[in-house]
N, C-alpha and C positions, 0 to 999 in steps of 0.2 A: 525333437531333433532340430526344430527351427531355433529354439533358444540356445542350443549348444553351438550352432553355426554362428548365430548372432553374437554370442559370448566370445567365441574364438576370434571373430573378426574384430570386435571391440578391443580385445586384449592385444591383438597384433597391431592395431592402429595406435593404441596407447603406448606400446613398447617402441614403435617406430618414432612417435612424437617425442618420447622421452629421450631416445638415442640422438635424434636430430637436434633437440634443443639443449641437451645436457652439455654439449661441448661449445656452445656459443657464448659469446660475451655480450651482455646487453648494450655495451658501448660500441659494438661493431668489431670488425676485423682490425687487429693490431699487429704491426710488424715491428720487431725490435732488432737492433744490431746494424752493422754497416751494410750498405747496398752492395750487391754482387755485381762486379764489372763483367761485361760480356767478354767471352774469349775472342782473341784476335782471329781473323779468318786464316785458314790454312793456305799455304802457298805464298807467292810473292805479293808484296804490298801493291796496291793499286796506285797508278800514277794519276795525280789529280790534274796535272797540266796536260794539254793535248800535244804530245810529242810522238812523232811517227818516223818510220823508215819506209821508203817506197821500194817495192820489189821491181823486177825487170818489166812487169806489165804496168808499172806506175800506180799500183794500188797502195794506199796508205795502210800501214800495219803498225800495231803496238805490241811489243814483246812477242814477236812471232816465234812459234816453236820450230818452224821451218819456212824457208822461202827461197825463191830463185833470185839470187843477187844480181846476176847478169844472165844473158842468154846462154852462157856456158858454165856458170858456177852456181851450184845449189848448196844451201846450208840446211842441215837437218838436226833434230834432237837438241835444239838450242836451250840452254839453261842460263837465264839472265841473272847476273849478280848485281847489276845496276841498270837503271833506265831513267831517262828524264833529265839528267844533269848534263854538263858539257860533254861527257862521254857516256856511252852505254857499253857494258862488257858482258860477254857470254862465252860459253864453251859449247862445243857440239861436234858435228860431222861436216866434212867438206867433200863434195864430189862434182863430177862433170864429165862430159864426153872425153876430155883431154886426159883423164887418168884411168879410163877403163881399159882392160877389165879389172885391174887391180883394186880400184875403189868402188866398183859397181855394187858389190854386196856388202862391203865393209868400208864406209866412208872414212877418209883420213880424219884423225882428231885435229881440231882447230880451235884457236882462241880468236874471238872476234871483238874488235873495238870499233864502235861507231863514233864519229866525231863531226865537227863542223856544223854545229846546231844553228840553223837559220830559222828565224821567227818572222812570221808575217807582220807587216806594219799595219797600223789601223787605229781606229778610235777605241777599240775594246781595251780593257785592262791587259797588261802584258801577259799575265798568267792565263788569260782566256783566249789568247791568239795561238793558232796552231804553229808548231815548229817541226822541222824535219832535219834529220841527220843528213849531211851532204857527202860524207866520206866514210869508207870502211877500210879497216886494216885487218888482214887475215894472216895468222901465223900458224904454221904447222911444220913439224920437223920431217914430214914425209914429202915435202915439196922439193922439186929440183930448184937449183939456184935461180934459173930463168923464171920459173913459175912463181917462186917466192918474191922475186922483184916485181913481177906483174901484179901480184895480189897484195903487195905491201901497201898500196894505196889505190883504192878503187873509188872513182867518182860515182855518186848515187844520183838517181833522178830526184829532183825537187820541183815542186810547183813554182810557177813564176808568180812571185808576190807583187 
């Protein structure tokens, strides 16, 4: 019985060694063909420059999905098509106490353009200095003419550089 077990173990080890060494190349691992490029990340491209917009509480934000633009104007569901250039553009929803109850559950559709990019001065390279958008333009066909004029150009909080 002992010799049968020893023989079985030896045969199993030999088979394993043969399988493991049978597929190897004595020169080591070889890779042929062009290198595979990594897939680009899903979603919007990352901004490499520090560009921000400040919300009503003066917090710096990058590509916010939603934020309070002023104490009475909120933007939600924002989808940014551009960011970091002279202008940033998004579409989303617009609401505030001034349009309730109509826009309370279903915000007005809005096109947002941020502009007036102000960059901090200093010894750092230009692209390493933070910049803030200083103005917002909101366009929605659901706004009254008076509100459309008011939201046609909104001054944004920017830090003192």
